[in-house]
MARSE-677854 format. One record per residue: residue number from 0; z, y negated, x negated of N, C-alpha, C in turn. Coordinates in Angstrom, 2 decimals, padded with zeros to 5 digits. Each point is the difference from the previous one (the first is absolute). Layout:
<recs>
<rec resi="NUM" n_pz="Z" n_py="Y" n_px="X" ca_pz="Z" ca_py="Y" ca_px="X" c_pz="Z" c_py="Y" c_px="X"/>
...
</recs>
This chain:
<recs>
<rec resi="0" n_pz="-027.87" n_py="-054.36" n_px="013.32" ca_pz="-001.13" ca_py="000.20" ca_px="-000.89" c_pz="-000.89" c_py="001.11" c_px="000.56"/>
<rec resi="1" n_pz="-001.29" n_py="-000.17" n_px="-000.14" ca_pz="-000.94" ca_py="000.97" ca_px="000.54" c_pz="-000.02" c_py="001.26" c_px="-000.85"/>
<rec resi="2" n_pz="-000.05" n_py="001.16" n_px="000.68" ca_pz="-000.13" ca_py="001.21" ca_px="-000.78" c_pz="-001.47" c_py="000.20" c_px="-000.37"/>
<rec resi="3" n_pz="-000.27" n_py="000.94" n_px="-000.86" ca_pz="-001.35" ca_py="000.20" ca_px="-000.55" c_pz="-001.02" c_py="000.32" c_px="001.09"/>
<rec resi="4" n_pz="000.38" n_py="000.79" n_px="000.99" ca_pz="-000.94" ca_py="000.36" ca_px="001.07" c_pz="-000.39" c_py="-001.22" c_px="000.81"/>
<rec resi="5" n_pz="000.97" n_py="-000.85" n_px="000.31" ca_pz="-000.31" ca_py="-001.21" ca_px="000.75" c_pz="-000.85" c_py="-000.95" c_px="-000.83"/>
<rec resi="6" n_pz="000.29" n_py="-000.09" n_px="-001.29" ca_pz="-000.82" ca_py="-000.84" ca_px="-000.88" c_pz="-001.44" c_py="000.50" c_px="000.00"/>
<rec resi="7" n_pz="-000.18" n_py="001.31" n_px="-000.12" ca_pz="-001.35" ca_py="000.56" ca_px="-000.01" c_pz="-000.73" c_py="-000.25" c_px="001.31"/>
<rec resi="8" n_pz="000.73" n_py="000.12" n_px="001.11" ca_pz="-000.61" ca_py="-000.26" ca_px="001.31" c_pz="-000.44" c_py="-001.46" c_px="000.09"/>
<rec resi="9" n_pz="000.85" n_py="-000.90" n_px="-000.45" ca_pz="-000.34" ca_py="-001.41" ca_px="000.03" c_pz="-001.19" c_py="-000.29" c_px="-000.91"/>
<rec resi="10" n_pz="-000.03" n_py="000.62" n_px="-001.17" ca_pz="-001.14" ca_py="-000.18" ca_px="-000.92" c_pz="-001.28" c_py="000.54" c_px="000.61"/>
<rec resi="11" n_pz="000.08" n_py="001.12" n_px="000.70" ca_pz="-001.19" ca_py="000.57" ca_px="000.67" c_pz="-000.54" c_py="-000.98" c_px="001.04"/>
<rec resi="12" n_pz="000.92" n_py="-000.54" n_px="000.81" ca_pz="-000.42" ca_py="-000.95" ca_px="001.05" c_pz="-000.58" c_py="-001.26" c_px="-000.62"/>
<rec resi="13" n_pz="000.66" n_py="-000.52" n_px="-001.01" ca_pz="-000.47" ca_py="-001.23" ca_px="-000.65" c_pz="-001.34" c_py="000.23" c_px="-000.68"/>
<rec resi="14" n_pz="-000.15" n_py="001.13" n_px="-000.66" ca_pz="-001.26" ca_py="000.32" ca_px="-000.66" c_pz="-001.14" c_py="000.07" c_px="000.99"/>
<rec resi="15" n_pz="000.26" n_py="000.60" n_px="001.15" ca_pz="-001.03" ca_py="000.10" ca_px="001.05" c_pz="-000.38" c_py="-001.39" c_px="000.50"/>
<rec resi="16" n_pz="001.01" n_py="-000.84" n_px="000.25" ca_pz="-000.25" ca_py="-001.36" ca_px="000.49" c_pz="-000.78" c_py="-000.84" c_px="-001.00"/>
<rec resi="17" n_pz="000.34" n_py="000.16" n_px="-001.30" ca_pz="-000.60" ca_py="-000.82" ca_px="-001.03" c_pz="-001.26" c_py="000.62" c_px="-000.60"/>
<rec resi="18" n_pz="-000.30" n_py="001.25" n_px="000.38" ca_pz="-001.15" ca_py="000.68" ca_px="-000.59" c_pz="000.22" c_py="000.28" c_px="-001.47"/>
<rec resi="19" n_pz="001.24" n_py="000.31" n_px="-000.36" ca_pz="000.39" ca_py="000.21" ca_px="-001.39" c_pz="000.67" c_py="001.36" c_px="-000.14"/>
<rec resi="20" n_pz="-000.15" n_py="000.61" n_px="-001.16" ca_pz="000.64" ca_py="001.27" ca_px="-000.29" c_pz="001.52" c_py="-000.19" c_px="-000.02"/>
<rec resi="21" n_pz="000.75" n_py="000.78" n_px="000.78" ca_pz="001.46" ca_py="-000.14" ca_px="000.02" c_pz="000.64" c_py="000.16" c_px="-001.39"/>
<rec resi="22" n_pz="-000.58" n_py="000.84" n_px="-000.84" ca_pz="000.55" ca_py="000.18" ca_px="-001.35" c_pz="-000.13" c_py="-001.28" c_px="-000.82"/>
<rec resi="23" n_pz="-001.12" n_py="-000.71" n_px="000.18" ca_pz="-000.17" ca_py="-001.28" ca_px="-000.69" c_pz="000.99" c_py="-001.04" c_px="000.52"/>
<rec resi="24" n_pz="000.23" n_py="000.00" n_px="001.30" ca_pz="000.99" ca_py="-000.91" ca_px="000.57" c_pz="001.37" c_py="000.29" c_px="-000.58"/>
<rec resi="25" n_pz="000.37" n_py="001.27" n_px="-000.07" ca_pz="001.30" ca_py="000.39" ca_px="-000.55" c_pz="000.13" c_py="-000.47" c_px="-001.44"/>
<rec resi="26" n_pz="-001.05" n_py="000.21" n_px="-000.78" ca_pz="000.03" ca_py="-000.41" ca_px="-001.40" c_pz="000.20" c_py="-001.51" c_px="-000.12"/>
<rec resi="27" n_pz="-000.72" n_py="-000.77" n_px="000.83" ca_pz="000.12" ca_py="-001.46" ca_px="-000.03" c_pz="001.40" c_py="-000.44" c_px="000.42"/>
<rec resi="28" n_pz="000.54" n_py="000.64" n_px="001.03" ca_pz="001.33" ca_py="-000.36" ca_px="000.47" c_pz="001.05" c_py="000.36" c_px="-001.05"/>
<rec resi="29" n_pz="-000.14" n_py="001.17" n_px="-000.60" ca_pz="000.96" ca_py="000.43" ca_px="-001.01" c_pz="000.00" c_py="-000.90" c_px="-001.22"/>
<rec resi="30" n_pz="-001.18" n_py="-000.57" n_px="-000.30" ca_pz="-000.10" ca_py="-000.87" ca_px="-001.18" c_pz="000.23" c_py="-001.47" c_px="000.35"/>
<rec resi="31" n_pz="000.25" n_py="-000.28" n_px="001.27" ca_pz="000.28" ca_py="-001.37" ca_px="000.41" c_pz="-001.24" c_py="-000.85" c_px="000.23"/>
<rec resi="32" n_pz="-001.17" n_py="000.62" n_px="000.05" ca_pz="-001.25" ca_py="-000.73" ca_px="000.20" c_pz="-000.31" c_py="-000.10" c_px="001.50"/>
<rec resi="33" n_pz="000.76" n_py="-000.81" n_px="000.69" ca_pz="-000.17" ca_py="-000.08" ca_px="001.45" c_pz="-000.88" c_py="-001.17" c_px="000.44"/>
<rec resi="34" n_pz="-000.25" n_py="-000.96" n_px="-000.89" ca_pz="-000.77" ca_py="-001.18" ca_px="000.40" c_pz="-001.39" c_py="000.35" c_px="000.51"/>
<rec resi="35" n_pz="-000.72" n_py="000.89" n_px="-000.71" ca_pz="-001.34" ca_py="000.32" ca_px="000.45" c_pz="000.00" c_py="000.79" c_px="001.30"/>
<rec resi="36" n_pz="001.07" n_py="000.78" n_px="000.25" ca_pz="000.10" ca_py="000.71" ca_px="001.27" c_pz="000.19" c_py="-001.00" c_px="001.13"/>
<rec resi="37" n_pz="000.95" n_py="-000.90" n_px="-000.17" ca_pz="000.28" ca_py="-001.01" ca_px="001.03" c_pz="-001.20" c_py="-000.91" c_px="000.19"/>
<rec resi="38" n_pz="-000.65" n_py="-000.38" n_px="-001.08" ca_pz="-001.16" ca_py="-000.89" ca_px="000.10" c_pz="-001.20" c_py="000.66" c_px="000.68"/>
<rec resi="39" n_pz="-000.03" n_py="001.34" n_px="000.04" ca_pz="-001.11" ca_py="000.68" ca_px="000.67" c_pz="000.17" c_py="000.01" c_px="001.51"/>
<rec resi="40" n_pz="001.18" n_py="-000.38" n_px="000.48" ca_pz="000.26" ca_py="-000.06" ca_px="001.44" c_pz="-000.53" c_py="-001.30" c_px="000.59"/>
<rec resi="41" n_pz="-000.38" n_py="000.08" n_px="001.26" ca_pz="-000.37" ca_py="-001.24" ca_px="000.67" c_pz="001.29" c_py="-000.75" c_px="000.37"/>
<rec resi="42" n_pz="-000.08" n_py="-001.29" n_px="000.32" ca_pz="001.23" ca_py="-000.78" ca_px="000.27" c_pz="000.90" c_py="000.62" c_px="001.07"/>
<rec resi="43" n_pz="-000.59" n_py="000.55" n_px="001.03" ca_pz="000.81" ca_py="000.62" ca_px="001.07" c_pz="000.76" c_py="001.21" c_px="-000.54"/>
<rec resi="44" n_pz="-000.68" n_py="000.82" n_px="-000.81" ca_pz="000.66" ca_py="001.17" ca_px="-000.58" c_pz="001.12" c_py="-000.41" c_px="-000.96"/>
<rec resi="45" n_pz="-000.23" n_py="-001.07" n_px="-000.77" ca_pz="001.03" ca_py="-000.48" ca_px="-000.92" c_pz="001.23" c_py="-000.45" c_px="000.78"/>
<rec resi="46" n_pz="-000.22" n_py="-000.71" n_px="001.09" ca_pz="001.12" ca_py="-000.46" ca_px="000.82" c_pz="000.76" c_py="001.19" c_px="000.59"/>
<rec resi="47" n_pz="-000.75" n_py="001.00" n_px="000.47" ca_pz="000.63" ca_py="001.18" ca_px="000.57" c_pz="000.82" c_py="000.76" c_px="-001.05"/>
<rec resi="48" n_pz="-000.56" n_py="000.14" n_px="-001.19" ca_pz="000.71" ca_py="000.68" ca_px="-001.08" c_pz="001.27" c_py="-000.74" c_px="-000.36"/>
<rec resi="49" n_pz="-000.10" n_py="-001.30" n_px="-000.13" ca_pz="001.16" ca_py="-000.81" ca_px="-000.35" c_pz="001.09" c_py="000.14" c_px="001.06"/>
<rec resi="50" n_pz="-000.37" n_py="-000.08" n_px="001.26" ca_pz="000.96" ca_py="000.12" ca_px="001.10" c_pz="000.64" c_py="001.39" c_px="-000.01"/>
<rec resi="51" n_pz="-000.80" n_py="001.03" n_px="-000.24" ca_pz="000.51" ca_py="001.36" ca_px="-000.02" c_pz="001.00" c_py="000.21" c_px="-001.13"/>
<rec resi="52" n_pz="-000.34" n_py="-000.49" n_px="-001.18" ca_pz="000.87" ca_py="000.20" ca_px="-001.15" c_pz="001.32" c_py="-000.77" c_px="000.10"/>
<rec resi="53" n_pz="000.01" n_py="-001.06" n_px="000.80" ca_pz="001.20" ca_py="-000.80" ca_px="000.17" c_pz="000.86" c_py="000.45" c_px="001.18"/>
<rec resi="54" n_pz="-000.42" n_py="001.06" n_px="000.68" ca_pz="000.70" ca_py="000.43" ca_px="001.20" c_pz="000.29" c_py="001.50" c_px="-000.05"/>
<rec resi="55" n_pz="001.22" n_py="000.38" n_px="-000.39" ca_pz="000.35" ca_py="001.42" ca_px="-000.09" c_pz="-000.17" c_py="000.74" c_px="001.33"/>
<rec resi="56" n_pz="000.26" n_py="-000.67" n_px="001.11" ca_pz="-000.17" ca_py="000.65" ca_px="001.30" c_pz="-001.47" c_py="000.33" c_px="000.26"/>
<rec resi="57" n_pz="-000.90" n_py="-000.89" n_px="-000.42" ca_pz="-001.42" ca_py="000.26" ca_px="000.17" c_pz="-000.45" c_py="001.17" c_px="-000.86"/>
<rec resi="58" n_pz="000.53" n_py="000.09" n_px="-001.22" ca_pz="-000.32" ca_py="001.15" ca_px="-000.86" c_pz="000.49" c_py="001.29" c_px="000.64"/>
<rec resi="59" n_pz="001.19" n_py="-000.04" n_px="000.57" ca_pz="000.54" ca_py="001.17" ca_px="000.69" c_pz="-000.89" c_py="000.39" c_px="001.16"/>
<rec resi="60" n_pz="-000.42" n_py="-000.98" n_px="000.76" ca_pz="-000.88" ca_py="000.27" ca_px="001.14" c_pz="-001.33" c_py="000.58" c_px="-000.46"/>
<rec resi="61" n_pz="-000.52" n_py="-000.52" n_px="-001.11" ca_pz="-001.26" ca_py="000.51" ca_px="-000.53" c_pz="000.14" c_py="001.48" c_px="-000.33"/>
<rec resi="62" n_pz="001.07" n_py="000.35" n_px="-000.72" ca_pz="000.18" ca_py="001.40" ca_px="-000.39" c_pz="000.40" c_py="000.88" c_px="001.17"/>
<rec resi="63" n_pz="000.42" n_py="-000.59" n_px="001.10" ca_pz="000.32" ca_py="000.77" ca_px="001.19" c_pz="-001.18" c_py="000.19" c_px="000.92"/>
<rec resi="64" n_pz="-001.12" n_py="-000.68" n_px="-000.28" ca_pz="-001.16" ca_py="000.09" ca_px="000.88" c_pz="-000.64" c_py="001.39" c_px="-000.08"/>
<rec resi="65" n_pz="-000.63" n_py="000.40" n_px="001.07" ca_pz="-000.63" ca_py="001.32" ca_px="000.07" c_pz="-001.07" c_py="000.16" c_px="-001.07"/>
<rec resi="66" n_pz="-000.78" n_py="-001.04" n_px="-000.24" ca_pz="-001.08" ca_py="000.08" ca_px="-000.99" c_pz="000.56" c_py="000.28" c_px="-001.39"/>
<rec resi="67" n_pz="001.04" n_py="-000.71" n_px="-000.38" ca_pz="000.60" ca_py="000.20" ca_px="-001.32" c_pz="000.69" c_py="001.35" c_px="-000.07"/>
<rec resi="68" n_pz="000.69" n_py="000.39" n_px="001.05" ca_pz="000.65" ca_py="001.31" ca_px="000.01" c_pz="-001.02" c_py="001.12" c_px="-000.14"/>
<rec resi="69" n_pz="-001.14" n_py="-000.13" n_px="000.68" ca_pz="-001.05" ca_py="001.01" ca_px="-000.13" c_pz="-000.54" c_py="000.04" c_px="-001.42"/>
<rec resi="70" n_pz="-000.17" n_py="-001.16" n_px="-000.60" ca_pz="-000.48" ca_py="-000.05" ca_px="-001.38" c_pz="001.01" c_py="000.64" c_px="-000.94"/>
<rec resi="71" n_pz="001.27" n_py="-000.29" n_px="000.19" ca_pz="001.04" ca_py="000.60" ca_px="-000.84" c_pz="000.00" c_py="001.52" c_px="000.17"/>
<rec resi="72" n_pz="-000.13" n_py="000.46" n_px="001.23" ca_pz="-000.05" ca_py="001.45" ca_px="000.25" c_pz="-001.20" c_py="000.62" c_px="-000.69"/>
<rec resi="73" n_pz="-001.15" n_py="-000.70" n_px="000.05" ca_pz="-001.20" ca_py="000.55" ca_px="-000.63" c_pz="000.13" c_py="000.05" c_px="-001.52"/>
<rec resi="74" n_pz="000.89" n_py="-000.84" n_px="-000.55" ca_pz="000.26" ca_py="000.01" ca_px="-001.44" c_pz="001.09" c_py="001.00" c_px="-000.37"/>
<rec resi="75" n_pz="000.53" n_py="000.68" n_px="001.02" ca_pz="001.00" ca_py="001.04" ca_px="-000.27" c_pz="001.44" c_py="-000.45" c_px="000.08"/>
<rec resi="76" n_pz="000.24" n_py="-001.20" n_px="000.55" ca_pz="001.35" ca_py="-000.51" ca_px="000.02" c_pz="000.80" c_py="000.37" c_px="001.21"/>
<rec resi="77" n_pz="-000.61" n_py="000.06" n_px="001.15" ca_pz="000.73" ca_py="000.28" ca_px="001.22" c_pz="000.96" c_py="-001.12" c_px="000.35"/>
<rec resi="78" n_pz="000.62" n_py="000.08" n_px="001.14" ca_pz="000.90" ca_py="-001.05" ca_px="000.48" c_pz="001.30" c_py="-000.04" c_px="-000.80"/>
<rec resi="79" n_pz="000.37" n_py="001.12" n_px="-000.60" ca_pz="001.26" ca_py="000.04" ca_px="-000.75" c_pz="-000.20" c_py="-000.27" c_px="-001.48"/>
<rec resi="80" n_pz="-001.20" n_py="-000.42" n_px="-000.41" ca_pz="-000.28" ca_py="-000.24" ca_px="-001.40" c_pz="000.45" c_py="-001.34" c_px="-000.49"/>
<rec resi="81" n_pz="000.96" n_py="-000.60" n_px="000.69" ca_pz="000.48" ca_py="-001.31" ca_px="-000.38" c_pz="000.88" c_py="000.15" c_px="-001.16"/>
</recs>
């Protein structure tokens, strides 16, 4: 399960990609309103999201990437904030 820092990092990245406030994304996800988020993606992004969510190794690789690690560090999590 993702810890809060990783969730926030993912929300920040997703918000930037979608041009949406990360807090609004979190609220929608927490309330189960994911259809409009998914529908706002283009078909390629939907396919990528689906593949990512179905592959734990890909999620691990995503969180191990330098870009995500830098984002986590900037949010105050550091490498040991798992």
